[in-house]
Residue frames relative to the residue before (quaternion, step in Angstrom):
aa qw qx qy qz dx dy dz
M 1.0000 0.0000 0.0000 0.0000 0.00 0.00 0.00
Y 0.1699 -0.7939 0.5809 0.0582 3.62 -1.24 0.49
I 0.0885 -0.7645 0.6385 -0.0008 3.48 -1.18 0.87
T 0.5063 -0.6145 0.4798 0.3687 3.51 -1.12 0.50
K 0.6552 -0.5271 0.3774 0.3878 3.56 -1.31 0.50
A 0.6152 0.5649 -0.3373 0.4343 3.52 1.18 -0.78
N 0.6853 0.4560 -0.2790 0.4946 3.61 0.91 -0.90
F 0.5889 0.5652 -0.3820 0.4334 3.53 1.03 -0.58
K 0.7025 0.4379 -0.2385 0.5078 3.57 0.93 -0.93
R 0.5598 0.6024 -0.3801 0.4233 3.60 1.18 -0.52
I 0.5690 0.6095 -0.3789 0.4014 3.59 1.12 -0.77
F 0.7564 0.4120 -0.2047 0.4649 3.64 0.97 -0.91
R 0.5268 0.5465 -0.4410 0.4790 3.56 1.25 0.12
E 0.6928 0.4949 -0.2782 0.4446 3.62 1.16 -0.52
L 0.4731 0.7209 -0.4333 0.2622 3.62 1.23 -0.18
E 0.0405 -0.7458 0.6646 0.0191 3.42 -1.16 0.86
V 0.1560 -0.8092 0.5636 0.0571 3.70 -0.16 1.25
P 0.3723 -0.6979 0.5634 0.2384 3.66 -0.69 1.06
K 0.6065 -0.5977 0.3993 0.3397 3.46 -1.16 0.68
E 0.6685 0.5284 -0.2815 0.4412 3.56 1.09 -0.64
F 0.5741 0.6090 -0.3641 0.4085 3.47 1.29 -0.32
K 0.0878 -0.8258 0.5571 0.0062 3.62 -0.60 0.96
F 0.2151 -0.7184 0.6432 0.1549 3.57 -0.76 1.05
K 0.2278 -0.7861 0.5619 0.1198 3.49 -0.99 0.87
D 0.8802 -0.1238 0.0389 0.4564 3.57 -1.03 1.10
V 0.2759 0.7578 -0.5417 0.2371 3.57 0.77 1.02
V 0.3159 -0.7788 0.5285 0.1195 3.49 -0.43 1.33
L 0.2054 -0.8067 0.5330 0.1514 3.66 -0.38 0.99
W 0.7699 -0.1205 0.1060 0.6176 3.59 1.14 -0.73
T 0.3262 -0.7136 0.5835 0.2096 3.51 -1.15 0.59
M 0.4146 -0.7247 0.4895 0.2515 3.66 -0.54 1.22
P 0.6720 -0.4951 0.3847 0.3941 3.57 -1.32 0.49
N 0.7050 0.4278 -0.2882 0.4867 3.74 1.05 -0.58
G 0.6400 -0.5405 0.3323 0.4334 3.61 1.28 0.27
M 0.5575 0.6069 -0.4317 0.3668 3.68 1.13 -0.17
E 0.3728 -0.7534 0.5120 0.1768 3.42 -1.02 1.01
I 0.2709 -0.7570 0.5783 0.1381 3.55 -0.83 0.98
K 0.0486 -0.8142 0.5784 0.0152 3.68 -0.46 1.04
G 0.5750 -0.6563 0.4124 0.2619 3.43 -1.05 0.97
D 0.7117 0.4513 -0.2758 0.4623 3.61 1.11 -0.64
W 0.3916 0.7189 -0.5018 0.2793 3.62 1.17 0.29
D 0.5296 -0.6096 0.4864 0.3337 3.51 -1.17 0.59
S 0.3317 -0.8053 0.4262 0.2447 3.64 -0.22 1.11
S 0.6272 0.5535 -0.3520 0.4199 3.58 1.19 -0.56
K 0.7730 0.3566 -0.1997 0.4852 3.64 1.09 -0.45
S 0.6763 0.5629 -0.2476 0.4055 3.60 1.30 -0.17
H 0.7765 -0.2962 0.2584 0.4924 3.59 -1.23 -0.26
V 0.6312 -0.5256 0.4086 0.3980 3.58 -1.25 0.63
F 0.5812 0.6047 -0.3923 0.3776 3.70 0.88 -0.79
S 0.7192 0.4304 -0.2442 0.4876 3.50 0.84 -1.05
A 0.6390 0.5184 -0.3683 0.4328 3.67 0.97 -0.65
M 0.6717 0.5362 -0.3396 0.3822 3.61 0.85 -0.76
F 0.7184 0.3783 -0.2567 0.5242 3.55 1.22 -0.33
S 0.4108 -0.6908 0.5191 0.2908 3.60 -0.98 0.91
Q 0.6987 -0.4906 0.3432 0.3916 3.46 -1.35 0.49
Q 0.6127 0.5167 -0.3546 0.4814 3.67 1.08 -0.73
E 0.6622 0.5169 -0.3259 0.4337 3.60 0.78 -0.78
K 0.6692 0.4961 -0.3035 0.4625 3.47 1.04 -0.92
N 0.5697 0.6131 -0.3249 0.4404 3.51 1.23 -0.94
R 0.6917 0.4779 -0.2734 0.4672 3.55 0.87 -1.20
L 0.6144 0.5257 -0.3479 0.4745 3.67 0.96 -0.77
M 0.7100 0.4675 -0.2823 0.4446 3.58 0.77 -0.90
A 0.6274 0.5060 -0.3287 0.4923 3.55 1.04 -0.56
F 0.6082 0.5580 -0.3240 0.4624 3.55 1.06 -0.89
K 0.6892 0.4597 -0.2930 0.4773 3.51 0.84 -0.97
A 0.6143 0.5711 -0.3252 0.4367 3.59 0.96 -0.90
F 0.6897 0.4759 -0.2618 0.4790 3.62 0.91 -0.97
C 0.6411 0.5074 -0.3260 0.4746 3.60 1.01 -0.73
K 0.6466 0.4826 -0.3052 0.5058 3.57 1.11 -0.56
G 0.5561 -0.6172 0.4040 0.3829 3.64 1.12 -0.33
D 0.4798 0.6661 -0.4546 0.3455 3.59 1.20 0.18
T 0.0748 -0.8660 0.4943 -0.0024 3.57 0.43 1.20
G 0.5159 0.6474 -0.4085 0.3846 3.48 1.24 -0.36
V 0.6081 0.5779 -0.3145 0.4443 3.51 1.13 -0.82
I 0.6815 0.5179 -0.2660 0.4434 3.47 0.98 -1.10
N 0.6527 0.5332 -0.3044 0.4439 3.50 0.97 -1.07
Y 0.6691 0.5364 -0.2877 0.4265 3.56 1.07 -0.81
I 0.8235 0.3116 -0.0953 0.4645 3.51 0.78 -1.11
Y 0.5294 0.6782 -0.3833 0.3359 3.63 1.30 -0.39
N 0.2032 -0.6909 0.6829 0.1223 3.50 -1.23 0.94
K 0.4121 -0.7727 0.4283 0.2231 3.54 -0.37 1.33
V 0.3442 -0.7366 0.5485 0.1952 3.57 -1.11 0.72
A 0.2536 0.7915 -0.5187 0.2006 3.65 1.15 0.46
C 0.8086 0.1692 -0.1392 0.5460 3.58 0.86 -0.53
P 0.1091 -0.8357 0.5340 0.0679 3.64 0.43 1.17
T 0.4495 -0.6889 0.5162 0.2386 3.45 -1.30 0.57
D 0.4481 -0.6881 0.4948 0.2843 3.58 -0.75 0.85
S 0.3142 -0.7790 0.5221 0.1479 3.65 -0.44 1.23
L 0.2964 -0.7570 0.4950 0.3066 3.52 1.22 -0.62
K 0.5032 0.6576 -0.4353 0.3536 3.56 1.17 0.41
Y 0.7842 0.3252 -0.1743 0.4989 3.72 1.03 -0.44
I 0.6450 -0.5193 0.4125 0.3796 3.50 -1.29 0.40
Q 0.7533 0.2592 -0.1628 0.5822 3.45 1.13 -0.78
A 0.4147 -0.7061 0.5034 0.2757 3.59 -0.59 1.08
E 0.5994 -0.5858 0.3988 0.3723 3.56 -1.17 0.75
K 0.2084 -0.7608 0.6095 0.0789 3.65 -1.01 0.87
K 0.6671 -0.4671 0.4008 0.4198 3.49 -1.48 0.19
P 0.4960 -0.6764 0.4692 0.2764 3.62 -0.95 0.93
V 0.2156 -0.7796 0.5762 0.1168 3.66 -1.01 0.69
Y 0.2162 -0.7333 0.6153 0.1921 3.51 -1.27 0.39
H 0.3278 -0.7620 0.5394 0.1447 3.59 -1.14 0.57
S 0.3964 -0.7095 0.5478 0.1985 3.52 -1.18 0.84
D 0.7468 0.3413 -0.1568 0.5488 3.47 1.22 -0.62
P 0.3460 -0.7648 0.4965 0.2211 3.59 -0.49 1.15
N 0.6636 0.4561 -0.3215 0.4983 3.71 1.20 -0.18
C 0.2731 0.7972 -0.4982 0.2039 3.66 1.16 0.26
L 0.5018 -0.6720 0.4574 0.2956 3.59 -0.74 0.97
A 0.6370 0.5227 -0.3411 0.4523 3.62 1.01 -0.74
M 0.6813 0.5093 -0.2785 0.4459 3.57 1.02 -0.71
K 0.7454 0.3388 -0.1757 0.5465 3.47 1.22 -0.63
S 0.3976 0.7511 -0.4678 0.2428 3.62 1.18 0.05
D 0.5045 -0.6277 0.5124 0.2981 3.57 -1.41 0.16
Y 0.2428 0.7921 -0.5205 0.2065 3.56 1.28 0.45
E 0.0787 -0.7907 0.6066 0.0244 3.54 -1.08 0.85
R 0.3569 -0.6923 0.5864 0.2224 3.49 -1.07 0.88
V 0.2023 -0.7825 0.5732 0.1347 3.62 -0.79 1.06
V 0.3575 -0.7469 0.5354 0.1663 3.50 -0.94 1.08
I 0.4293 -0.6918 0.5368 0.2213 3.48 -0.98 1.04
P 0.4842 -0.6747 0.4526 0.3248 3.65 -0.88 0.80
N 0.6132 -0.5966 0.3934 0.3367 3.53 -1.08 0.71
Q 0.6119 0.5467 -0.3612 0.4429 3.54 1.19 -0.62
I 0.6255 0.4845 -0.3177 0.5226 3.68 1.19 -0.29
I 0.6566 0.5434 -0.2882 0.4364 3.59 0.78 -1.08
E 0.6839 0.5223 -0.2634 0.4360 3.56 0.91 -1.03
Q 0.6500 0.5292 -0.2997 0.4557 3.59 1.23 -0.47
G 0.6253 -0.5856 0.3204 0.4042 3.61 1.25 -0.18
K 0.7428 -0.4516 0.2791 0.4079 3.55 -1.43 0.22
E 0.6188 0.5645 -0.3730 0.3993 3.60 0.98 -0.87
L 0.7007 0.4635 -0.2989 0.4525 3.56 0.80 -0.95
V 0.5708 0.5962 -0.3416 0.4494 3.58 1.18 -0.77
T 0.6619 0.5146 -0.2921 0.4603 3.53 0.95 -1.00
E 0.6783 0.5034 -0.2851 0.4529 3.51 0.96 -0.95
Y 0.6232 0.5584 -0.2913 0.4637 3.45 1.11 -0.91
R 0.6259 0.5328 -0.3165 0.4734 3.67 0.95 -0.90
K 0.7041 0.4639 -0.2951 0.4494 3.55 0.77 -1.07
F 0.6492 0.5060 -0.3499 0.4473 3.60 0.98 -0.80
W 0.6124 0.5531 -0.3533 0.4406 3.64 0.99 -0.75
K 0.6862 0.4740 -0.2930 0.4675 3.62 0.78 -0.94
D 0.6846 0.4844 -0.3213 0.4399 3.59 0.84 -0.85
N 0.7808 0.3252 -0.1884 0.4990 3.58 1.10 -0.56
Q 0.2069 0.8205 -0.4946 0.1986 3.58 1.23 0.55
D 0.6182 0.5598 -0.3188 0.4504 3.56 1.02 -0.89
L 0.6742 0.4853 -0.3037 0.4666 3.62 0.87 -0.88
R 0.5803 0.5524 -0.3820 0.4607 3.65 1.06 -0.70
E 0.7002 0.4922 -0.2907 0.4277 3.56 0.76 -1.07
R 0.6592 0.4865 -0.3016 0.4876 3.62 1.09 -0.78
D 0.8331 -0.0822 0.1424 0.5281 3.59 0.55 -1.05
N 0.2606 -0.8355 0.4689 0.1194 3.54 0.19 1.39
S 0.6218 0.5365 -0.3258 0.4683 3.65 1.11 -0.64
A 0.6369 0.4851 -0.2994 0.5189 3.64 1.03 -0.76
F 0.6202 0.5492 -0.3166 0.4622 3.60 1.09 -0.69
V 0.6988 0.4358 -0.2820 0.4922 3.52 0.91 -0.85
A 0.6185 0.5270 -0.3717 0.4489 3.58 0.93 -0.54
T 0.6371 0.5348 -0.3367 0.4412 3.49 1.05 -0.74
I 0.6019 0.5723 -0.3223 0.4542 3.53 1.08 -0.85
N 0.6507 0.5220 -0.2795 0.4754 3.59 0.91 -1.05
A 0.6917 0.4869 -0.2817 0.4529 3.59 0.93 -0.97
K 0.6834 0.5122 -0.2696 0.4448 3.49 1.01 -0.91
F 0.8065 0.3329 -0.0882 0.4806 3.58 0.92 -1.07
H 0.2945 -0.7951 0.4900 0.2023 3.51 1.42 -0.08
L 0.1204 0.8487 -0.4989 0.1277 3.52 0.88 0.99
N 0.0620 -0.7942 0.6037 -0.0320 3.61 -0.94 1.00
P 0.4362 -0.3398 -0.7647 0.3308 1.60 -0.75 2.41
P 0.5219 -0.6245 0.4459 0.3726 3.57 -1.14 0.51
I 0.4950 -0.6682 0.4697 0.2964 3.56 -1.11 0.61
R 0.2676 -0.7612 0.5684 0.1607 3.57 -1.17 0.50
D 0.7589 -0.3925 0.2318 0.4651 3.56 -1.25 0.45
F 0.7721 0.4055 -0.1797 0.4552 3.55 0.71 -1.19
D 0.5326 0.6110 -0.4233 0.4048 3.63 1.30 0.00
I 0.5753 0.5523 -0.4069 0.4454 3.67 1.15 -0.22
T 0.2017 -0.8259 0.5259 0.0231 3.49 -0.47 1.44
T 0.0114 -0.8063 0.5905 0.0336 3.57 -0.70 0.82
I 0.2356 -0.7446 0.6089 0.1390 3.62 -1.14 0.77
P 0.3577 -0.7712 0.4873 0.1998 3.70 -0.46 1.18
N 0.6152 -0.5072 0.4380 0.4153 3.57 -1.19 0.38
S 0.4130 -0.7153 0.4921 0.2750 3.58 -0.76 0.79
G 0.1515 -0.8557 0.4756 0.1370 3.46 1.06 -0.57
T 0.6758 -0.3897 0.2947 0.5519 3.60 -0.89 -0.64
Q 0.4506 -0.6708 0.5305 0.2562 3.45 -1.40 0.42
E 0.1056 -0.7955 0.5930 0.0660 3.48 -0.52 1.16
I 0.2493 -0.7737 0.5522 0.1853 3.78 -0.69 0.85
Y 0.0767 -0.8340 0.5458 0.0252 3.50 -0.39 1.08
D 0.7089 0.4645 -0.2933 0.4422 3.64 1.08 -0.68
N 0.3815 -0.7759 0.4707 0.1757 3.60 1.24 0.14
R 0.2823 0.7829 -0.5237 0.1821 3.66 0.98 0.59
S 0.3937 -0.7282 0.5089 0.2361 3.51 -0.87 0.81
V 0.6714 -0.4730 0.3604 0.4423 3.58 -1.27 0.30
S 0.6787 0.5099 -0.3035 0.4327 3.55 0.89 -0.74
E 0.5960 0.5375 -0.3403 0.4899 3.44 1.19 -0.55
I 0.6594 0.4845 -0.3289 0.4714 3.63 0.87 -0.83
N 0.5733 0.5611 -0.3667 0.4712 3.65 1.21 -0.78
D 0.6780 0.4989 -0.3102 0.4418 3.58 0.82 -0.94
E 0.5962 0.5388 -0.3533 0.4789 3.67 1.14 -0.62
I 0.6465 0.5080 -0.3130 0.4753 3.57 0.96 -0.82
T 0.6684 0.5099 -0.2883 0.4584 3.54 0.93 -0.88
K 0.6340 0.5046 -0.3553 0.4660 3.52 1.07 -0.64
T 0.6392 0.5137 -0.3217 0.4733 3.63 0.94 -0.85
W 0.6899 0.4799 -0.3084 0.4457 3.52 0.88 -0.85
N 0.6415 0.5086 -0.3309 0.4694 3.66 0.99 -0.69
E 0.6409 0.4803 -0.3457 0.4889 3.59 0.96 -0.67
F 0.6420 0.4938 -0.3686 0.4562 3.69 1.00 -0.52
V 0.5857 0.5754 -0.3350 0.4622 3.60 1.09 -0.89
I 0.6743 0.5146 -0.2940 0.4405 3.61 0.81 -1.01
W 0.6207 0.5119 -0.3107 0.5061 3.61 1.11 -0.92
L 0.6563 0.5042 -0.3381 0.4480 3.71 0.86 -0.93
K 0.7375 0.4608 -0.2702 0.4132 3.59 0.72 -0.94
E 0.4679 0.6728 -0.4378 0.3697 3.64 1.21 -0.21
K 0.7948 0.0063 -0.0094 0.6068 3.57 1.01 -0.69
H 0.5509 -0.6515 0.4224 0.3060 3.54 -0.80 1.05
E 0.6828 0.5311 -0.3112 0.3935 3.57 0.74 -0.93
R 0.5526 0.6151 -0.3846 0.4102 3.58 1.22 -0.35
I 0.6183 0.5270 -0.3387 0.4746 3.55 1.06 -0.74
A 0.6568 0.4949 -0.3233 0.4680 3.57 0.90 -0.96
T 0.6244 0.5766 -0.3457 0.3977 3.54 0.97 -0.88
C 0.6554 0.5684 -0.2391 0.4361 3.38 1.03 -1.21
M 0.7039 0.4861 -0.2378 0.4600 3.48 0.97 -1.17
E 0.7249 0.4203 -0.2311 0.4945 3.60 1.09 -0.83
Y 0.8403 0.2287 -0.0567 0.4882 3.61 0.91 -0.84
G 0.4435 0.7553 -0.4322 0.2147 3.60 1.18 -0.25
Y 0.6295 0.5359 -0.3277 0.4573 3.60 1.09 -0.62
L 0.6827 0.4289 -0.2665 0.5281 3.61 1.36 -0.22
S 0.2287 0.8331 -0.4816 0.1477 3.62 1.26 0.32
W 0.6322 0.5694 -0.3430 0.3981 3.52 1.04 -0.75
L 0.5497 0.5883 -0.3776 0.4573 3.65 1.25 -0.19
G 0.5139 0.6945 -0.4145 0.2858 3.59 1.06 -0.31
N 0.7700 0.2700 -0.1528 0.5575 3.36 1.24 -0.81
S 0.5547 0.6036 -0.3850 0.4239 3.54 1.26 0.42
K 0.4869 -0.6663 0.4903 0.2803 3.52 -1.27 0.40
E 0.4841 0.6813 -0.4129 0.3618 3.49 1.41 -0.16
P 0.5696 -0.6185 0.4294 0.3297 3.57 -1.10 0.61
I 0.5899 -0.5908 0.4121 0.3648 3.62 -0.98 0.74
G 0.2482 -0.8310 0.4664 0.1740 3.56 1.03 -0.70
K 0.7049 0.3481 -0.2275 0.5746 3.52 1.28 0.21
R 0.5818 -0.6019 0.4189 0.3518 3.50 -1.07 0.80
I 0.2880 -0.7240 0.6044 0.1659 3.68 -0.91 1.06
C 0.3330 -0.7859 0.5110 0.1014 3.41 -0.72 1.31
R 0.8301 0.0547 0.0118 0.5548 3.55 0.96 -0.73
G 0.8227 0.2416 -0.1683 0.4863 3.60 -0.95 0.76
T 0.5859 -0.5815 0.3888 0.4091 3.63 -1.11 -0.20
E 0.6664 -0.4960 0.3604 0.4242 3.50 -1.21 0.14
E 0.6415 0.5347 -0.3319 0.4387 3.55 1.11 -0.68
E 0.6613 0.4874 -0.3082 0.4798 3.56 1.08 -0.74
L 0.5940 0.5257 -0.3633 0.4888 3.63 1.17 -0.53
R 0.6683 0.5194 -0.3193 0.4262 3.62 0.81 -0.88
A 0.6401 0.5094 -0.3429 0.4617 3.52 1.10 -0.91
Q 0.6634 0.4798 -0.3327 0.4679 3.64 0.81 -0.67
L 0.6051 0.5675 -0.3402 0.4428 3.68 1.02 -0.70
V 0.6145 0.5459 -0.3341 0.4612 3.57 1.05 -0.97
I 0.7029 0.4379 -0.3039 0.4710 3.68 0.81 -0.81
I 0.6220 0.5237 -0.3550 0.4612 3.63 0.95 -0.69
D 0.7039 0.4723 -0.2795 0.4509 3.54 0.90 -0.84
S 0.5521 0.5652 -0.3699 0.4887 3.63 1.27 -0.42
F 0.6915 0.4431 -0.2855 0.4939 3.61 0.84 -0.89
K 0.6182 0.5532 -0.3399 0.4429 3.62 1.06 -0.73
Q 0.6342 0.5434 -0.3229 0.4453 3.63 0.92 -0.97
V 0.6649 0.5108 -0.3045 0.4519 3.60 0.94 -1.10
L 0.6470 0.5476 -0.2885 0.4453 3.55 1.00 -1.02
Y 0.6347 0.5884 -0.2576 0.4296 3.45 0.97 -1.02
K 0.7121 0.4445 -0.2443 0.4855 3.41 0.93 -1.15
Q 0.6571 0.5259 -0.3000 0.4491 3.56 1.04 -0.80
L 0.6317 0.5116 -0.3456 0.4688 3.54 1.00 -0.72
Q 0.5792 0.5787 -0.3259 0.4726 3.68 1.12 -0.77
E 0.7144 0.4625 -0.2746 0.4476 3.41 0.85 -1.11
L 0.5795 0.6011 -0.3326 0.4384 3.46 1.19 -0.68
Y 0.6583 0.5022 -0.2608 0.4963 3.60 0.92 -1.06
I 0.6557 0.5286 -0.3311 0.4255 3.55 0.85 -0.98
R 0.7167 0.4911 -0.2388 0.4338 3.57 0.93 -1.20
Q 0.6895 0.4934 -0.2740 0.4539 3.49 1.12 -0.86
F 0.8297 0.2769 -0.1014 0.4739 3.65 0.82 -0.82
I 0.6225 0.6020 -0.3689 0.3376 3.64 0.87 -0.75
P 0.6026 0.5452 -0.4112 0.4129 3.67 0.76 -0.57
D 0.7539 0.3592 -0.2549 0.4875 3.63 0.97 -0.36
L 0.4559 0.7215 -0.4082 0.3241 3.58 1.32 0.03
D 0.0908 0.7997 -0.5925 0.0342 3.59 -0.83 0.72
F 0.1338 0.7929 -0.5858 0.1008 3.64 -0.59 0.92
D 0.4492 -0.7350 0.4629 0.2091 3.53 -1.19 0.68
D 0.6959 -0.4879 0.3209 0.4179 3.61 -1.26 0.06
S 0.5736 0.5755 -0.4076 0.4167 3.67 1.17 -0.51
L 0.6309 0.4997 -0.3738 0.4611 3.60 0.86 -0.51
L 0.7026 0.4609 -0.3021 0.4501 3.57 0.70 -0.95
Q 0.6081 0.5153 -0.3702 0.4771 3.58 1.04 -0.65
S 0.6324 0.5283 -0.3471 0.4477 3.67 0.89 -0.82
L 0.6859 0.4767 -0.2679 0.4802 3.67 1.16 -0.69
G 0.6565 -0.5523 0.3299 0.3938 3.57 1.24 0.04
F 0.5009 0.6565 -0.4062 0.3912 3.55 1.30 0.17
E 0.2195 -0.7504 0.6077 0.1394 3.48 -1.22 0.58
P 0.5744 -0.5958 0.4561 0.3271 3.50 -1.27 0.57
C 0.5061 -0.6376 0.4836 0.3216 3.62 -0.99 0.96
Y 0.4205 -0.7086 0.4916 0.2816 3.75 -0.68 0.96
I 0.6191 0.5436 -0.3800 0.4205 3.63 1.02 -0.57
C 0.6286 0.5266 -0.3171 0.4763 3.55 1.05 -0.88
V 0.6714 0.5012 -0.3139 0.4467 3.56 0.89 -0.95
M 0.6491 0.4900 -0.3319 0.4779 3.67 1.00 -0.84
N 0.6620 0.5089 -0.3185 0.4487 3.65 0.93 -0.61
E 0.6226 0.5200 -0.3172 0.4913 3.50 1.12 -0.71
G 0.6500 0.5216 -0.3097 0.4578 3.59 1.06 -0.82
D 0.6434 0.5175 -0.3236 0.4620 3.57 1.06 -0.71
K 0.6244 0.5446 -0.3108 0.4658 3.52 1.12 -0.73
D 0.6395 0.5479 -0.2835 0.4588 3.48 1.02 -0.89
H 0.6334 0.5549 -0.2842 0.4584 3.43 1.10 -1.06
D 0.6454 0.5202 -0.3042 0.4694 3.54 0.95 -1.10
């Protein structure tokens, strides 16, 4: 069975790990000095690496690694199914149930389909306008294909957007398709990339002593740096603005490390991973209708 890289990662955005579930000795990464960083460490008493990730983030990394290794029992236990996805109102096409493919060459898996992002000026006005915008987009798709500039001008005239959108403001997300590895990086090379990111982060931390304290105290809340939500925790030093500025930088390093760790697990374990359709169905995936039709034609022949 095959799924797109986007759907593979989607599984782990839906994780809800019960408090009673305990991962045991899962090594997220081995530090350059040989120290093993384990996801079940107490972040308030351990190394900065563990402190900067929330327990939920570490749980997702551990589950991601476990699944890449083929430990499907973990996923079956903690997975919150995506069978009924919530409409985020962010895209022209509302989110649908994920599908799996039996044919790696399926046209749907390799198509140039793009998800079109709805402008924030529309989203901020609520579901009713999003619905109207989606209908307008579909009704005028031919105009977009003939003359995108005219299409954008029509959108601005119809919805009185402020500020008006421009041709390049229409954002599309391409189909992730299958992942072809062209650069042939080894696991050790990806480890080196993680080490480089980590060393850059350590250099930034050591430039000012309070940054280490900030990371240890608030690192797991780094997502609040770019948020308007209150920190919700007593600020021990400096102003809230200064704290948020540091959290923004901590979060940027964290996001890079998170993606690099996922890439490490994919590269290290996925080539040997094999799972059947019963697992994917239990996680809320549906079979691709194109693959099913093609298989039916083969059976008929």
